[in-house]
ROKEMI-987489 format. One line per 3 residues: number of its first residue (from 0); their letters; for each residue x negated, y, z negated of N, C-alpha, C. Coordinates in steps of 0.2 Angstrom, whole numbers, plus 2048, in hexadecimal, padded with zeros to 3 digits. Atoms other than C-alpha are relative to their C-alpha. Example, Ala and Ser with C-alpha at 12.3 -4.5 7.8 and 13.67 -1.06 7.14 Angstrom:
BEGIN
0> AS> 7FC,7FA,800,7C2,7EA,7D9,7FC,806,800  804,7FA,801,7BC,7FB,7DC,804,805,7FD
REM end
This chain:
BEGIN
0> MPV> 807,802,7FD,7C6,80C,768,7FE,806,805  802,7FB,7FC,7BC,81A,771,800,7FF,807  800,801,7F8,7BC,81D,784,7F9,7FD,802
3> DWA> 807,803,7FF,7A9,818,783,801,7F8,802  7FF,807,7FF,7B0,806,783,801,7FE,807  7FF,801,7F9,7B4,808,795,7F9,7FE,804
6> QEL> 807,801,7FD,7A1,807,799,7FE,7F9,800  802,807,800,79F,7F5,793,804,7FD,7FA  7FD,804,805,7AA,7E9,78A,7FF,7F9,801
9> QYK> 802,807,800,7A5,7D7,786,803,7FD,7FA  7FF,804,806,7AD,7CA,77B,800,7F9,802  800,807,7FE,7AA,7B8,77B,804,7FB,7FB
12> GII> 7FD,804,804,7B6,7B2,76E,7FF,802,7F9  801,7FF,807,7B8,7B4,75B,801,7F9,7FC  800,806,803,7B5,7A5,750,7FF,800,7F9
15> GNM> 801,801,808,7B5,79E,73E,803,806,7FC  7FC,7FB,805,7B8,7AB,730,801,807,803  7FE,7FA,7FD,7BA,7B9,73D,808,800,802
18> GKY> 7F9,800,7FE,7CC,7B3,740,804,805,7FD  7FC,7FB,803,7D3,7C0,734,800,806,803  801,7FA,7FC,7CD,7CD,740,804,800,806
21> KAT> 7FC,800,7F9,7D8,7C7,74E,805,806,800  7FC,7FA,800,7E1,7D6,754,801,802,808  7FF,7FD,7FA,7E8,7DF,763,7FC,806,801
24> VIA> 804,7FA,7FF,7DC,7EB,76B,803,803,806  7FD,7FC,7FB,7E3,7F9,775,7FB,805,802  805,7FB,7FE,7D8,803,780,802,802,807
27> MGV> 7FE,7FD,7F9,7DD,80F,78F,806,7FC,803  7FA,803,7FD,7EE,807,790,800,7F9,801  801,807,7FE,7E8,7F5,792,7FF,7FC,7F9
30> TLL> 800,804,806,7EB,7E8,784,7FC,7F9,801  804,806,800,7DE,7DA,781,801,7FD,7FA  7FF,804,806,7E2,7CC,775,7FA,7FC,7FF
33> ASL> 805,804,802,7D3,7C5,76C,802,7FA,7FD  7FD,806,802,7D6,7B3,769,7FB,7FC,7FB  804,804,804,7CF,7A7,75C,7FD,7FA,804
36> GAA> 803,806,7FC,7C3,799,762,7FB,803,805  805,7FE,7FA,7B6,799,770,804,802,806  7FD,7FD,7FA,7BA,7A3,77F,7FB,802,805
39> KAQ> 805,7FE,7FB,7B1,7A7,78F,7FF,807,800  801,7F9,800,7A9,7B8,791,805,804,805  7FC,7FB,7FC,7B4,7C6,797,7FC,806,800
42> VYK> 804,7FA,7FF,7AB,7D5,79E,804,805,803  7FD,7FA,7FC,7B2,7E6,7A2,7FB,806,800  805,7FA,7FF,7A8,7F4,7A9,804,806,804
45> AAE> 7FD,7FB,7FC,7AD,805,7B0,801,7FF,807  7FF,801,7F9,7AA,7FF,7C1,805,7FA,802  7FB,805,7FF,7B7,7F1,7BF,806,802,7FC
48> PLA> 7FA,7FD,804,7C7,7FA,7BB,805,7FB,7FF  7FB,805,802,7D5,7F1,7B2,806,801,805  7FA,7FF,7FB,7E4,7EE,7BE,805,7FA,7FE
51> HTY> 7FB,805,802,7F1,7E3,7B4,806,802,804  7FB,7FD,7FB,7FE,7E3,7C2,803,7FA,803  7FE,805,7FC,807,7D9,7CF,7FF,802,807
54> SIV> 802,7FF,7F9,803,7D8,7E2,802,7FB,804  7FE,805,7FB,807,7CF,7F2,7FB,801,806  804,800,7F9,7FC,7CB,801,804,7FB,804
57> ARD> 7FC,804,7FC,805,7C5,810,7FE,802,808  801,800,7F9,804,7C2,823,806,7FF,804  7FA,801,7FB,811,7C4,831,7FD,7FB,805
60> PKT> 802,805,7FB,80F,7B4,83C,801,803,807  7FE,7FE,7F9,817,7BD,84B,7FB,805,802  804,7FA,7FE,80C,7CD,84B,7F9,7FF,7FE
63> GEM> 807,801,802,7FD,7C7,842,7FE,805,7FB  801,7FB,804,7FE,7D6,837,7FF,7FD,7F9  801,802,807,7F8,7D4,825,801,806,7FB
66> AVG> 7FF,7FB,804,7FD,7DE,816,7FF,7FE,7F8  800,800,807,7FB,7E1,803,803,805,7FD  7FC,7FB,804,806,7E9,7F7,7FE,7FF,7F8
69> VQS> 802,800,807,802,7ED,7E5,803,806,7FC  7FD,7FB,804,80A,7F6,7D6,7FD,7FF,7F9  803,801,807,803,7F9,7C4,801,806,7FC
72> HWF> 800,7FA,804,804,804,7B5,7F9,801,7FF  807,7FE,800,7F3,80A,7B9,7FF,805,805  801,7FB,7FB,7EC,819,7C2,7FD,7FE,806
75> SVG> 804,802,7FA,7E8,817,7D4,7FF,7F9,801  801,807,7FF,7EA,805,7D5,7FE,7FE,807  802,801,7F9,7E8,806,7E8,7F9,800,802
78> TAV> 807,7FF,7FF,7D6,80A,7E6,7FC,7FA,7FE  803,806,803,7D2,7FA,7DD,802,7F9,802  7FD,807,7FF,7DD,7EB,7E1,7FF,7FE,807
81> PWV> 800,802,7F9,7DF,7EB,7F4,7FA,801,804  805,800,7FC,7D1,7E7,800,802,7FD,807  7FD,802,7F9,7D5,7E5,813,7FB,801,805
84> EAG> 804,800,7F9,7CD,7E2,824,804,7FD,805  7FC,803,7FA,7D6,7E0,834,7FC,7FA,803  803,806,7FD,7D3,7CF,83C,7FC,7FC,7FB
87> VGI> 804,804,805,7CB,7C9,82C,805,7FD,7FA  7FB,802,806,7D7,7C9,81D,801,805,7FB  7FE,7FC,805,7DC,7D0,80D,7FE,7FD,7F9
90> VAT> 802,802,807,7D5,7CF,7FB,804,804,7FB  7FD,7FC,805,7DF,7D4,7EC,7FD,7FE,7F9  803,801,806,7D5,7D5,7DC,803,804,7FA
93> QSF> 7FD,7FC,805,7DE,7D9,7CC,7FF,7FD,7F9  801,802,807,7E0,7D6,7B9,7FA,804,7FE  806,7FC,801,7CE,7DA,7B4,7FD,800,807
96> TNK> 802,800,7F9,7CA,7E0,7C6,7F9,800,801  806,800,7FD,7BA,7DC,7CE,7FF,802,807  800,7FD,7FA,7B8,7E7,7DC,7FC,7FD,805
99> SFG> 804,803,7FB,7AA,7DE,7E4,803,7FA,803  7FC,806,7FD,7B6,7CF,7E7,803,803,807  7FD,7FE,7FA,7BE,7DA,7F4,7FB,800,806
102> LRG> 804,800,7FA,7AF,7DD,800,7FC,7FA,800  804,806,800,7A6,7CD,7FB,805,7FB,803  7FB,805,7FD,7B6,7C3,7FF,802,801,807
105> LAL> 7FF,7FF,7F8,7B9,7CB,810,7FA,7FE,803  806,802,7FD,7A7,7C8,814,7FF,7F9,801  800,807,7FF,7A9,7B6,810,805,7FD,805
108> LKE> 7FB,802,7FB,7B8,7B5,81B,7FD,801,807  803,7FE,7FA,7AE,7BD,829,7FB,7FA,802  805,805,7FF,7A1,7AF,827,803,7FA,802
111> GKT> 7FD,806,7FE,7AE,7A2,82A,803,7FC,7FA  7FD,804,805,7B3,79D,819,807,800,7FF  7F8,800,801,7C5,798,815,801,804,7FA
114> PEE> 7FE,7FD,806,7CE,7A2,807,7FE,7FC,7FA  801,805,805,7CC,793,7FC,7F8,800,7FE  807,801,801,7B9,792,7FF,7FD,807,7FD
117> ALA> 802,7FA,802,7B7,7A5,7FD,802,801,7F9  7FE,7FF,807,7C0,7A6,7ED,7FC,7FC,7FB  805,804,804,7B6,797,7E6,7F9,803,7FF
120> ILL> 807,7FD,800,7A6,7A0,7EA,800,806,7FB  7FF,7F9,804,7AC,7B1,7E2,800,7FE,7F8  7FF,802,807,7B1,7A8,7D2,7FB,7FC,7FD
123> ADD> 805,805,803,7A3,79C,7D0,7FB,803,7FB  805,7FD,804,796,7A8,7C8,803,806,7FC  7FD,7FA,804,7A3,7B4,7C0,802,7FE,7F9
126> EAR> 7FE,802,807,7A3,7B2,7AD,807,803,7FE  7FA,7FD,802,7B3,7BC,7AC,806,7FD,805  7FB,803,7FB,7BC,7B0,7B8,807,7FF,7FD
129> EVR> 7F9,802,803,7CA,7AC,7AB,804,806,7FF  7FC,7FA,801,7CF,7BE,7AA,802,803,807  7FF,7FE,7F9,7D0,7C0,7BD,806,7FE,803
132> QVA> 7FB,803,7FB,7DE,7BF,7C9,7FF,802,807  802,7FF,7F9,7DA,7BE,7DB,804,7FC,805  7FD,803,7FB,7E3,7BB,7EB,7FC,801,807
135> ILD> 803,7FE,7FA,7DB,7B9,7FC,804,7FD,806  7FC,802,7FA,7E4,7B8,80D,7FC,801,806  804,7FF,7FA,7DC,7B5,81E,804,801,806
138> AQG> 7FC,7FE,7FA,7E1,7BA,830,804,7FA,802  7FC,806,7FE,7E8,7A8,832,806,7FF,7FC  7FA,801,804,7F4,7AA,824,7FE,7FB,7FA
141> RVA> 802,805,805,7EA,79E,818,7FF,805,7FA  800,7FC,806,7EB,7A4,806,7FC,7FB,7FA  803,803,806,7E1,7A0,7F5,801,805,7FB
144> THT> 7FE,7FB,806,7E6,7A7,7E4,7FD,7FD,7FA  803,802,807,7DE,7A6,7D3,803,804,7FB  7FE,7FC,806,7E6,7AB,7C2,7FC,7FD,7FB
147> GKQ> 804,803,806,7DA,7A9,7B4,804,7FF,7FA  7FD,803,806,7DF,7A0,7A4,801,806,7FB  7FF,7FB,805,7DD,7B0,79A,803,807,802
150> CIR> 7FC,7FA,7FE,7E7,7BC,7A4,806,801,7FB  7FA,7FF,805,7F4,7C4,799,806,7FE,803  7F9,802,7FE,805,7BC,79A,805,806,800
153> YAG> 7FE,806,7FB,810,7BB,7A3,7FB,801,806  804,800,7FA,804,7B7,7B1,800,7FA,804  800,806,7FB,804,7AC,7C0,801,802,807
156> HIT> 800,7FE,7F8,805,7AB,7D3,804,7FA,803  7FD,805,7FB,80E,7A2,7E1,7FD,801,807  802,800,7F9,807,79E,7F2,805,7FD,804
159> GKN> 7FB,803,7FB,812,79B,801,7FD,801,807  802,800,7F9,810,79B,814,7FF,807,802  802,7F9,7FE,807,7AB,819,800,805,7FA
162> FSV> 800,7FB,805,808,7B3,808,7FE,7FD,7F9  801,802,807,804,7B3,7F5,802,806,7FC  7FE,7FB,805,80B,7BC,7E7,7FD,7FF,7F9
165> QAN> 804,801,807,802,7BF,7D6,801,805,7FC  7FE,7FB,805,805,7C8,7C6,7FD,7FE,7F9  803,801,806,7FE,7CA,7B5,803,805,7FB
168> MML> 7FD,7FB,805,804,7D3,7A5,807,802,802  7F9,7FE,7FE,816,7D2,7AB,805,7FF,7FA  7FB,800,805,825,7D4,7A0,803,7F9,7FF
171> TDK> 7FD,807,800,82C,7C3,7A5,7FC,7FC,805  803,804,7FC,827,7B4,7AE,804,7FF,807  7FC,800,7FA,834,7B7,7BC,7FE,805,805
174> VWP> 802,7FB,7FC,82A,7C5,7C4,7FE,7FD,807  803,802,7FA,820,7BC,7D1,804,7FB,804  7FB,804,7FC,82D,7AE,7D5,805,805,804
177> AMA> 7FB,7FB,7FD,839,7BD,7D9,7FC,803,806  804,7FD,7FB,82B,7C5,7E4,800,7FB,806  801,805,7FB,829,7B4,7EE,807,7FF,803
180> KAF> 7F9,801,7FD,83C,7B2,7F1,802,806,804  7FE,7FA,7FD,83E,7C4,7F6,7FC,800,807  804,800,7FA,830,7C2,803,802,7FB,805
183> ERS> 7FE,805,7FC,836,7B2,80A,807,802,803  7F9,7FF,7FD,848,7B8,80C,800,806,804  800,7FA,7FC,843,7C8,815,7FD,7FE,807
186> EGQ> 803,802,7FA,83C,7BE,824,804,804,806  7FD,7FC,7FA,83F,7C8,834,7FF,807,800  801,7F9,801,83C,7D9,82D,7F9,802,801
189> PLA> 807,7FE,800,82C,7E3,82F,7FC,7FE,7FA  804,803,806,81E,7DD,824,7FF,805,7FB  800,7FB,805,81C,7ED,81B,806,800,7FB
192> ERV> 7FA,800,804,82E,7ED,816,801,7FA,7FC  800,806,803,82D,7DB,811,7FC,800,7F9  804,7FF,806,81F,7DF,805,803,804,7FB
195> LLA> 7FD,7FC,804,828,7ED,7FE,806,7FD,7FC  7FB,803,803,837,7E3,7FB,7FE,7FB,7FA  802,805,805,82D,7D6,7F1,7FE,804,7FA
198> MQA> 802,7FC,806,826,7E4,7E6,806,802,7FC  7FA,7FD,803,837,7EB,7E3,804,7FA,7FC  7FD,806,804,83D,7D9,7DE,7FC,7FF,7F9
201> AER> 804,800,806,82F,7D9,7D1,802,805,7FB  7FE,7FB,805,835,7E9,7C9,807,7FE,7FE  7F9,802,803,847,7E2,7C8,7FF,7FB,7FB
204> EGG> 801,805,805,840,7D4,7BD,7FB,802,7FB  803,7FD,805,837,7E0,7B2,7F9,802,801  807,7FD,7FE,826,7E2,7BB,7FB,800,7FA
207> DIR> 805,7FF,805,817,7E7,7B1,803,802,7F9  7FD,7FF,807,81B,7E7,79E,7FF,807,7FE  802,7F9,802,813,7F8,79C,804,805,804
210> GRQ> 7FC,7FB,7FC,81E,800,7AA,7FD,801,807  802,7FF,7F9,818,808,7BA,7FC,806,801  804,7FA,7FF,80C,815,7C0,7FE,801,807
213> SAA> 803,7FF,7F9,804,812,7D1,802,7FA,805  7FE,805,7FB,807,808,7E1,7FC,801,806  803,800,7F9,7FF,804,7F2,803,7FB,805
216> LVV> 7FE,805,7FB,804,7FC,802,7FC,801,806  805,800,7FB,7F7,7F8,810,802,7FB,805  7FF,805,7FB,7FA,7F0,821,7FB,801,805
219> VKG> 805,800,7FA,7ED,7EB,82E,802,7FB,805  7FE,804,7FA,7ED,7E3,83F,7FD,7F9,7FF  803,807,801,7EA,7D0,840,7FA,7FF,804
222> QKT> 806,801,7FC,7DC,7D2,84D,7FD,807,800  804,7FA,800,7CE,7DF,84D,801,802,807  800,7FD,7F9,7CE,7EB,85C,7F9,804,801
225> DEP> 805,7FB,7FF,7C1,7F6,864,800,807,7FD  7FF,7FA,803,7C8,804,85B,802,7FF,7F8  7FF,801,807,7C6,800,848,804,805,7FC
228> WND> 7FC,7FA,804,7CD,811,843,807,7FF,801  7F8,801,7FF,7DE,80B,849,802,7F9,7FE  7FE,806,803,7DD,7FA,841,804,7FF,7FA
231> RIL> 7FC,800,806,7E5,7FF,831,806,804,802  7FA,7FE,7FD,7F7,801,836,803,805,7FB  7FC,7FC,805,7FE,808,825,7FB,800,7FA
234> DLR> 804,800,806,7F5,80E,815,804,805,7FC  7FC,7FC,804,801,815,808,7FE,7FF,7F9  802,801,807,7FC,819,7F6,804,805,7FC
237> VDD> 7FD,7FB,805,805,821,7E7,7FB,7FF,7FA  805,801,806,7F7,824,7DA,803,801,7F9  7FD,7FF,807,802,82A,7CC,807,803,801
240> GEQ> 7F9,7FE,7FF,815,82B,7CB,804,7FC,7FB  7FC,803,804,823,827,7C0,804,7FA,803  7FD,805,7FD,82B,81C,7CD,7FC,7FF,807
243> PLD> 805,801,7FA,81D,817,7D9,803,7FC,806  7FD,804,7FA,827,80A,7E3,805,804,804  7FB,7FB,7FD,835,817,7E6,7FC,804,805
246> ELA> 804,7FB,7FC,828,823,7ED,7FD,7FC,806  802,804,7FB,820,815,7F7,805,7FF,805  7FB,801,7FB,830,811,7FF,802,806,804
249> RLL> 7FF,7FA,7FD,833,823,803,7FA,801,805  806,7FF,7FB,821,824,80B,801,7FC,806  7FF,805,7FB,825,815,815,805,802,805
252> KVY> 7FA,7FD,7FC,835,81D,81C,7FD,806,804  803,7FB,7FD,82B,82C,820,7FB,7FE,806  804,803,7FB,81E,822,829,804,7FD,806
255> RAY> 7FC,803,7FA,82B,819,834,803,806,804  7FE,7FA,7FC,832,82A,838,7FB,803,805  806,7FD,7FC,821,831,83E,7FE,7FB,805
258> EHM> 802,804,7FA,81F,821,848,805,802,806  7FC,7FD,7FB,82E,828,852,7FD,806,803  803,7F9,7FE,826,839,853,7FA,7FE,804
261> NAG> 806,802,7FC,816,831,859,802,7FD,807  7FE,803,7FA,81F,827,866,803,805,805  7FD,7FA,7FC,828,837,86C,7FA,804,803
264> DLA> 806,7FC,7FD,817,840,86E,7FD,7FC,806  803,804,7FB,811,831,878,804,800,806  7FC,800,7FA,820,831,883,7FF,807,804
267> IEK> 801,7F9,7FD,81D,844,886,7FA,800,805  807,801,7FC,80B,840,88C,801,7FD,806  7FF,804,7FA,812,834,898,806,803,805
270> GQM> 7FA,7FD,7FC,820,840,89E,806,7FD,800  7F9,804,801,82E,835,897,804,804,7FB  7FD,7FB,804,838,844,890,806,7FD,7FD
273> QQA> 7FA,803,803,848,83A,88D,7FE,7FB,7FA  802,804,806,83F,82D,883,7FD,804,7FA  802,7FC,805,836,83A,87A,805,803,7FB
276> MQE> 7FB,7FD,803,846,843,875,804,7FA,7FB  7FD,805,804,84D,832,86F,7FC,7FE,7FA  804,801,806,83E,82F,864,800,805,7FB
279> YGK> 800,7FB,804,83E,840,85D,807,800,7FC  7F9,801,803,851,83E,859,800,7FB,7FB  800,805,805,84E,82E,850,7FD,802,7F9
282> AEE> 804,7FE,806,841,836,845,804,805,7FC  7FC,7FB,804,84C,845,841,806,7FD,7FD  7FA,803,803,85B,83A,83D,7FD,7FD,7F9
285> MFP> 802,803,807,850,832,82F,7FE,805,7FB  802,7FB,805,84A,842,828,803,807,803  7FD,7FA,7FD,856,850,82E,7FE,807,7FD
288> NNL> 803,7FA,803,84E,85D,822,7F9,801,801  807,800,7FF,83D,85A,828,7FF,805,806  801,7FA,7FB,838,86B,832,7FB,7FE,805
291> EMK> 805,802,7FB,829,863,83A,803,7FC,806  7FC,804,7FB,834,856,843,805,804,804  7FC,7FC,7FD,841,862,847,7FD,805,805
294> YWH> 803,7FB,7FC,835,86E,84E,7FD,7FD,807  803,803,7FA,82C,862,85A,805,7FD,805  7FA,802,7FC,83C,85B,860,802,806,804
297> AIG> 7FE,7FA,7FC,841,86D,865,7FB,802,805  805,7FE,7FB,830,870,86E,801,7FB,806  7FF,805,7FB,833,860,877,806,801,805
300> LAN> 7FA,7FE,7FC,844,866,87D,7FE,805,804  802,7FA,7FC,83D,876,882,7FC,7FE,806  804,802,7FA,830,86E,88D,803,7FC,805
303> SGQ> 7FC,804,7FB,83D,863,895,805,804,803  7FB,7FC,7FD,847,872,89A,806,801,7FC  7FA,7FF,804,854,871,88D,7FF,805,7FA
306> VEE> 801,7FA,805,851,882,885,805,802,7FC  7FA,7FE,805,862,885,87E,800,7FB,7FA  800,805,806,861,875,874,7FA,801,7FC
309> AAK> 806,7FF,804,84F,879,86F,802,806,7FB  7FF,7FA,804,855,88A,869,804,7FF,7FA  7FB,801,805,863,883,85E,7FB,7FD,7FA
312> LLR> 804,803,805,856,878,855,7FB,805,7FD  805,7FB,802,849,886,854,803,805,7FB  7FC,7FB,804,856,892,84C,800,7FD,7F9
315> EVY> 800,803,807,858,885,83D,7F9,801,7FD  807,800,803,845,884,83B,7FE,807,7FE  803,7F9,802,841,897,83C,804,802,7FA
318> KKD> 7FD,7FE,806,84E,89A,82F,7FD,7FE,7FA  803,803,806,846,88F,823,7F8,802,7FF  807,7FE,800,834,894,827,7FE,804,806
321> DNW> 801,7FC,7FA,830,8A2,833,7F8,7FF,803  806,802,7FD,81E,89C,835,800,7FC,806  7FF,805,7FA,824,88F,841,801,805,807
324> REL> 7FF,7FC,7FA,829,89E,84D,7F9,802,802  806,7FE,7FE,817,8A4,84C,7FC,7FA,803  803,806,7FD,811,892,850,802,800,808
327> TSR> 7FE,801,7FA,81C,892,85F,7FD,805,805  803,7FB,7FC,814,8A2,866,7F9,7FE,802  807,802,7FF,803,899,865,800,7F9,805
330> LPE> 800,806,7FC,808,889,86F,7FF,801,807  801,800,7F9,808,88F,881,7F9,801,801  807,7FF,7FE,7F5,894,880,7FD,7F9,800
333> VGL> 803,806,800,7F1,882,87D,804,7FA,804  7FC,805,7FB,7FE,87A,889,805,7FC,7FC  7FB,804,803,80A,873,87C,807,803,801
336> LTV> 7FA,7FE,7FE,818,87E,881,800,803,807  800,7FE,7F9,81B,880,894,807,803,802  7F9,7FD,7FE,82A,88C,896,7FE,806,804
339> SKQ> 801,7FA,7FC,82C,89B,8A1,800,806,7FB  800,7FA,804,829,8AC,89A,806,802,7FD  7FA,7FE,802,83B,8B0,899,803,7FB,7FA
342> NME> 7FE,805,805,83F,8A0,88F,7FC,800,7FA  804,7FF,806,830,8A3,884,802,806,7FC  7FD,7FA,804,837,8B4,87F,806,7FE,7FC
345> KLM> 7F9,803,804,848,8AB,87B,7FE,7FC,7FA  801,804,806,840,89F,870,7FD,804,7FA  803,7FC,805,836,8AC,867,805,805,7FC
348> RIK> 7FC,7FB,803,845,8B8,864,806,7FC,7FC  7FB,804,804,850,8AA,85C,801,803,7F9  7FE,7FD,807,859,8B1,84C,805,7FB,7FD
REM end
């Protein structure tokens, strides 16, 4: 079937003597099974990307943080399935994705609707409701989930306290129960790690029948602040990869390491040099080959008067990339390196 099909696809069922034409239609990697007898309309448009997948929406009752994780054998699933807003909630729209459900669902929550009420409103006038899969979580931890009757098997969902897991086109019907168990058993860990563990459990049970391609993990604050640009705590995406969850796990580890780097920077601003060195050290331990972390650790040491220790680290950095030496020469003019002229010369002459 030509790619033009992606502009508009409608089928309302095949009846009577057309039964002999029953077939599997494959287009752009997505399988649609036309069935005999009457069926509700299913509509696909280019503006409604296919996202046969599994996902989890969840809330941490202690911090109030909300998160969504998703993985699919589809390019850039993170641009279609998850919709989030701090202090409001999360919408995950998948199977035959209706992106409008994201913004409309969040708007309904802001109006005071419960997830159940919001979901009912979204589905009420949707002719393709039976091929939709949607999960809504609000800032109170309430959830509502819908799996249409015509979602490709294996498909289903489980809702629990402060979370919902949902999946369609899975290899087995064990995928989403495994996700729910993994999430519940990981209580006490950070929310992002719990969501990742749930998705990894899905993969161990076979995951998407087609394999894997992209993944996303987003975490927002439970309450809005006066700084909305800081309300999205974490936003990681793997748009295309052979092992997207492995890459997502790596990125999450990098994020945690840079949290220590940021904490170190903040400690320096406050004049807490010992605390800064501890934070830089933790980051460096997580990624010992990261030159950026090693470099700023060294600059922090130099600024605290530990020039000899700084020189040892800078020697390692300069050997791998001498551009860092040039950067060092530029720091004093903007006040980021405050050492004596003699010590500055020492740091520049390192071999």
